[in-house]
N, C-alpha and C positions, 0 to 999 in steps of 0.2 A: 118748608123745613122748619123744625123747631129751633128756636134760638139756642137752647141748651145743646142740641146736636151740633150746631154751627160752632159754638164755643169749644166743644170737644174736638172737632175736626181741626180748628185752629191750633189747639195745644199739641195734638199728635203731629200735625204738619210741621210745626216749629221744631219739634224733637227730630223729625226725619231730616229736615233741612240742616240742622246743626250736626247731625250724625254724618252727613256728607261734606262737612267742612265749610258750610255757608252760614252767614249770620244776616238776619234781616236788619234793615236800617232802623234808627231810633223811633221814627214815627209809627212803625209797626206796633209798638207797645203802648201808644197813647190810648187813653180812655176817651169816651165821648166828651166828658167834661174837659179833658185836656185839649182836645181839638177845639172846643168852643172858646177856650180861654186864650188860644194862641192866635195872635194877630198875623203871624207869619206863616200860617198853614194854608193860605188861600191857593197857592200854586199846587200843592198836593191835592187839594179837593178838586180844583178845576181840571187837573190832568187825570183825575180818577186813579191816582196811585194808591196802592194798599191791597187789603184783603178782598178776595173774590171767591166765593164758594157757591157752586150752583148744582142743582139737580135738573136744570132746564125746564123747571116747572112741572116735572113728571112725578115727583114724590117718591123716587127710588134712587137715592144718591149712590148707593153701592153698585147698582147696575148701570146707571146712566147719570154721570156726574163728573165734576172736575174741581180740583183745588187750584187756584191761581193767586199769585201775589205780583202786582205791578210795581216794579222797583223804580222805574223811571219812564217818563213818557214825554215826547216832544209835542210840538204844536202843528196842527193842520195848516195854519197860516204859513208857518215856516216851510212846510212840505210843499205847499202850493207855489211859493215864490222861489223854491229851489235852494234855500240856504238857511242855516241856523240849526236848531235842535229838531232834526227830522227822524229821530230814532226812538225806539222803546225797548225795554227789557223786562222780562217776567221770569218768575219761577213757577212751575206747575208740578202737581203731583197727580199722576195717573195710577190709580190702584189696580191691583190684579183683576183683569177681565172687566174693568170699569170703562164703559164706552163713552168717549166724547163724540157726539154724533156727526154724521157726514155734513160738511159745510165748506164754504170757500169765502174769499174776501174780494171786494171790488178794488180796494186801494192797497191794502197791506201785503207786502211780501215779508217772508219770515224764515229764519233758520230755526229748526226744531232740533234740540240737542239732548241726547241722553246724558245727563249729568251724573247718574249713578243709580244703582239698584239692579233691577231685573231687565228683561228685554223690552224695548219700546217697539210696538207694532203700529205701522201706519198703512191704512188701506187707501188706495188712490184711484181716482177716476179723472178723466179729462172733461172738457166742456165742448158744447156745440158752438156754432159760429156766433151765437148771441151771449155766450158765457154761461149758459144753463147746464145743469148736470146732464152728462151724456153717458149712459150705462154701457155704450159700445165703444167708447173712446179712451185711449190711453194718452201718453205724452212723454215728456222728457223732464227729468229732475236732476239736480246736482246733489250728490251724496259725498260729503267731505270734499267738495271741489271737483269731483269727477262726474261728468255727465253720463246719465244712463237712461235707457227707455223704461217705461212701465206700461204694462197692459191694463185694460179696464178691470178694476177690482183687485189688482195685484196687491199683495200684502208684503211690505218691505220690513225687514227686521233690523233693529239697531241696538247694538251692544253699548255699554257705557263708553262715552267718548265719541261715539259716532253721531252723525247729524245728516239732515236733509234740508234743502232749500226749496220752499214752496212759494209759487208766484200766484197772483190773482188768477182765478180760473182753474187752479189745481184743487179739485174737490178731495177732501181728506177726512178720515175718521181715525182715531187712535186709542190705544189702551196699553196697559201693562200685561206682559205675559210671563208667568212664572214668579210673579211678585210685584211689589209696588215700584214705581219708577219716578225719580226726580228728573224733571225736564226743564231745560233752559229754553227760553224763546228770545231771540234777538230779531227785531223787526223794524220796519218803518213805523211811523206814528200809528198808535193803536187807538181805535174807536170801537169799543165793544157795543155801543148803543146802536149804531147804524151800519157798521161794516162787517157784520156776520150774516151770511146768507146760508140758511139751512135747507137741505134737500127736502125734509119733511117739516110740516108746520109744528113749530116748537118754540118755547120761550128761551131767552138767553139767561135770564136771572131767576133766582128762586123766590117764591113767595114765603115770607118769614112769619112764623107764628111766635109771638112774643111771650114765651112761657117763663123766661128769666131775663135778667139784664144782660146786654152784650158785654163780653170781655173787651172786644175791640169792634169798631164799626167796619162793615163791609163798604166797598165803594158804592154799592147800590143803596146804602143807608144815608149817604151824605146829603142828598137833597131834602129828605124829611127830617133827619136828626139834627142837621146843622143849619137849617133855614132860619132866617131872622125875621 
């Protein structure tokens, strides 16, 4: 993705987030130089909090892509010992008919919440006994606290305010239907580097073409832009 396109997506995403009554935290608006100058930014960088815009390495963001902003993220060490900051929170924007591809997680459980906009569609499949994608299996999910079954490939529709709880092994894909959707994600500790398993071979992060300077850094920029 071109950096200029990423900058434009950031600006439009910020507008949509504000339209729905949310405001991003102060570090969202730091420049690369501000990040470098702040001795107190290490926790944000290590937890990979911040902007995340991906086309999954496929070069067609409008068809296959997702906007994310990690607001807070706990520690895997805390999760492993069973106490402390064991949670994470994100805001996502799924554009109309923009697919986030079929995937699951090994560790993370998550609530996916329609925070506003159009209809959120989630397509679901179950797993085989080894946790692999199973095209012939369904399962059970919680929808706003109510348990319900789903068949293999069933598409569940969520209006603003509605949500679904997904557990490791729940294979899912999602998109906006009828317009763009602001999505909330509340989960256990988030690790986007190692805890995303995709059904098809695909990358998690975008390759960036530096045609202009970044307005703000992506979480995937931290290692190269902030290395000492």
